[in-house]
C-alpha positions as CSV (number, residue, x, y, z in Angstrom):
1,X,-20.5,0.0,-3.1
2,X,-19.3,-3.0,-5.8
3,X,-18.1,-5.7,-4.1
4,X,-15.0,-8.1,-6.3
5,X,-15.0,-11.1,-6.2
6,X,-12.4,-13.5,-7.8
7,X,-13.3,-17.0,-8.8
8,X,-10.8,-20.0,-9.3
9,X,-12.1,-22.8,-11.8
10,X,-11.1,-26.0,-13.9
11,X,-13.0,-26.1,-16.3
12,X,-14.5,-29.1,-14.7
13,X,-18.6,-30.0,-13.2
14,X,-17.8,-27.9,-10.0
15,X,-16.6,-25.3,-11.7
16,X,-20.1,-24.5,-13.3
17,X,-21.8,-25.1,-10.4
18,X,-19.6,-22.7,-8.5
19,X,-20.0,-19.8,-11.3
20,X,-24.0,-20.9,-10.9
21,X,-24.4,-20.5,-7.6
22,X,-22.3,-17.0,-7.4
23,X,-24.6,-15.7,-10.2
24,X,-27.7,-16.7,-8.0
25,X,-26.2,-16.0,-4.9
26,X,-23.9,-13.8,-3.9
27,X,-23.0,-11.4,-7.2
28,X,-25.6,-7.7,-7.0
29,X,-25.4,-5.6,-10.1
30,X,-22.8,-4.4,-10.0
31,X,-19.9,-6.6,-8.5
32,X,-16.8,-6.8,-10.7
33,X,-15.8,-10.8,-11.2
34,X,-13.0,-12.1,-12.1
35,X,-12.7,-15.9,-12.7
36,X,-9.8,-17.6,-12.7
37,X,-7.7,-20.7,-13.7
38,X,-4.8,-22.3,-13.1
39,X,-3.3,-24.0,-16.1
40,X,-0.2,-26.7,-15.9
41,X,1.6,-28.2,-18.4
42,X,4.6,-30.9,-17.8
43,X,7.9,-29.7,-19.4
44,X,9.9,-32.1,-21.5
45,X,13.1,-32.9,-19.7
46,X,17.0,-31.6,-21.1
47,X,18.3,-34.8,-21.8
48,X,21.6,-34.7,-23.9
49,X,22.2,-37.4,-26.8
50,X,25.2,-37.6,-28.3
51,X,24.4,-36.7,-31.7
52,X,21.0,-35.6,-31.5
53,X,19.9,-32.6,-32.2
54,X,16.5,-31.5,-30.0
55,X,14.9,-28.2,-29.2
56,X,13.5,-28.2,-25.9
57,X,12.9,-24.7,-25.6
58,X,10.7,-24.7,-28.5
59,X,9.0,-27.9,-27.9
60,X,8.3,-26.7,-24.2
61,X,7.3,-23.1,-25.5
62,X,4.8,-24.8,-27.3
63,X,3.3,-27.1,-24.4
64,X,3.5,-24.1,-22.6
65,X,1.0,-22.3,-25.7
66,X,-1.2,-25.0,-25.7
67,X,-1.8,-25.3,-22.2
68,X,-2.3,-21.4,-22.2
69,X,-5.2,-21.8,-25.4
70,X,-7.3,-24.5,-23.2
71,X,-6.4,-22.5,-20.0
72,X,-8.5,-19.7,-22.0
73,X,-11.3,-21.7,-24.1
74,X,-11.9,-23.0,-20.1
75,X,-12.0,-19.2,-19.4
76,X,-14.3,-18.1,-22.1
77,X,-17.0,-20.9,-21.6
78,X,-17.7,-20.0,-18.3
79,X,-17.3,-16.6,-18.8
80,X,-20.1,-17.3,-21.2
81,X,-22.2,-18.9,-18.5
82,X,-21.8,-15.9,-16.2
83,X,-22.9,-13.2,-18.7
84,X,-25.2,-15.4,-19.3
85,X,-27.0,-15.9,-15.8
86,X,-26.3,-11.9,-15.6
87,X,-23.0,-10.8,-14.9
88,X,-21.8,-8.5,-17.4
89,X,-18.8,-7.6,-16.1
90,X,-16.4,-10.9,-15.7
91,X,-13.5,-10.4,-16.4
92,X,-10.7,-13.7,-16.9
93,X,-7.0,-14.6,-15.9
94,X,-4.6,-17.1,-16.6
95,X,-1.4,-17.8,-14.3
96,X,0.9,-20.4,-13.7
97,X,1.0,-20.3,-10.2
98,X,-2.0,-20.2,-7.6
99,X,0.2,-19.4,-4.6
100,X,2.2,-16.4,-6.3
101,X,-0.8,-14.8,-7.9
102,X,-2.7,-15.2,-4.5
103,X,0.1,-13.4,-2.9
104,X,0.9,-10.5,-5.7
105,X,-3.4,-9.9,-6.3
106,X,-4.9,-11.1,-2.6
107,X,-5.7,-7.2,-1.6
108,X,-7.7,-6.2,-5.4
109,X,-10.2,-8.2,-4.1
110,X,-13.2,-8.5,-1.5
111,X,-13.7,-12.2,-2.0
112,X,-12.4,-15.1,-2.9
113,X,-14.4,-18.1,-3.8
114,X,-13.7,-22.0,-4.9
115,X,-15.0,-25.2,-5.6
116,X,-14.6,-28.5,-4.0
117,X,-14.9,-31.8,-4.7
118,X,-15.4,-33.3,-1.6
119,X,-11.9,-35.3,-1.5
120,X,-12.2,-35.9,1.9
121,X,-9.6,-36.0,4.4
122,X,-7.4,-38.9,3.2
123,X,-7.9,-37.4,-0.5
124,X,-6.5,-34.3,0.3
125,X,-3.7,-35.7,2.6
126,X,-2.6,-38.1,-0.7
127,X,-3.3,-35.3,-3.3
128,X,-3.6,-32.1,-1.6
129,X,-7.0,-30.0,-2.4
130,X,-6.8,-26.6,-3.9
131,X,-10.0,-25.7,-1.3
132,X,-7.5,-26.6,1.7
133,X,-4.6,-24.4,0.7
134,X,-7.0,-21.0,-0.3
135,X,-8.8,-20.8,2.8
136,X,-5.8,-21.6,4.9
137,X,-3.2,-19.3,3.1
138,X,-5.6,-16.5,1.5
139,X,-5.8,-13.5,2.9
140,X,-8.5,-12.5,2.4
141,X,-12.6,-14.3,2.8
142,X,-12.5,-17.4,1.2
143,X,-16.4,-18.8,0.5
144,X,-16.2,-22.5,-0.7
145,X,-18.7,-23.8,-2.4
146,X,-18.7,-27.5,-2.2
């Protein structure tokens, strides 16, 4: 029976190592692999000015579109790497909110795979850690690749 993997990537060198690790160690022929990249963008705040007309919605839509395109480029590169390593059935998804995606789609996968940058306890406390969040909040088995 095929196993399904949701692999969280961000375009870093660590993400490439995660894809390589999964291809060499975890995946078997016929497994379903979905690469998942969370894109973010900082919307322009709406600040009203007298006599100034500025279409904030248009600017924010443009910023989000660009972030989405950059995310798709990251995924295309990593999908290409996965296919080069022998994974023929690789999909991709770009979502803005990882918490929402994990809550609504976790049951579609057998394993969640994520890389860790090894920030340590202080780094996790100050910046936060996606890997730490996923380990503690995922409803499915989670594999962290260092």
